[in-house]
N, C-alpha and C positions, 0 to 999 in steps of 0.2 A: 168389608169393602167401602165404603164411600156409598152406601146405597139409601143415607139420609140426606142428603145433596137437593139440592133442590133446584132441578134442571129444568127446559122446556118438556114439554108433554109429548108423546110420540102416538094418537091413536094405533092401536094393535086391534085386530080380526080374531075375535075366538070364538069359536062355535060350539055352543052347549045343546046341553038335548033341553028339553021345555020342563024336567024337569026341576031340573040344576036350577035355571031361571027362575023356575018359580020360587025356589027358596031361599037363594039369592035376593030377591027380591021381601021375601015375608020379612026373613033376615037385615035386612036393610030398612025396612017398616019399621022395627021393632027398636033398629038400633037408630033409627036416626037419621041416615047418611044415604049415598048412592050405593047403587049395582057397581059404579066401576069402582069408589073409595074399597068400597068390601074385595071386591079379586083387583088392585092395588095390591094392599094391605095384604091378601094371603101370599100373592107374588112375593112379596117383600117377606114376611113371614118363611117363603121357598128357601129363597134366597139366605138371608141370615141363619138357617138349619142347615145348608147345604155348608153353609164357611162351618160351622160347628161341629159340621162333623169329618170334614176337613183337618182340621184343626187337629181333633181327638188324634185322626188315623195320625198325623207325623206324631203327637206328641207320644203314640203306641210306640212307632216304628223307631223315634230317638229313644226309647227303655229300651225295644228289643237289641239296637244298637250295643248301647251301654246299658247293660242292665242294673239294677239302685243295688245302693248299696243297703245289704240283708237289718245292719245294725239303725241304720235311718232308718229303712221299715218297721223295723219295730219300733222306735223313738216317735213315729210318726201315730202310729194303730195307739202305744200308752196315750199322748198327750188326746189325741180324738177321741175315745175313751172318755176322758178325762173334763171333758169338755163339753160332753154330749150334754142335751138339756136332756133333762125327768122326762118329762114327759113323751 
């Protein structure tokens, strides 16, 4: 999704307990940013994670509908083993 696009902002009321607000303020001070920026970045990360999880589910569903060719799976396994860094 296009969450990185610059669009007009809308103020949203979010209720947090005092502890969360204090932690947000502490982290904002450490990072030199605002509470709003931290919340905005957190929501963006949550939405991106949800998109990635959905893409993973779709990929898994596709493999369930069409199982992978065992020969290709073995070739990929060997290739991955040969190209894995030694560390």
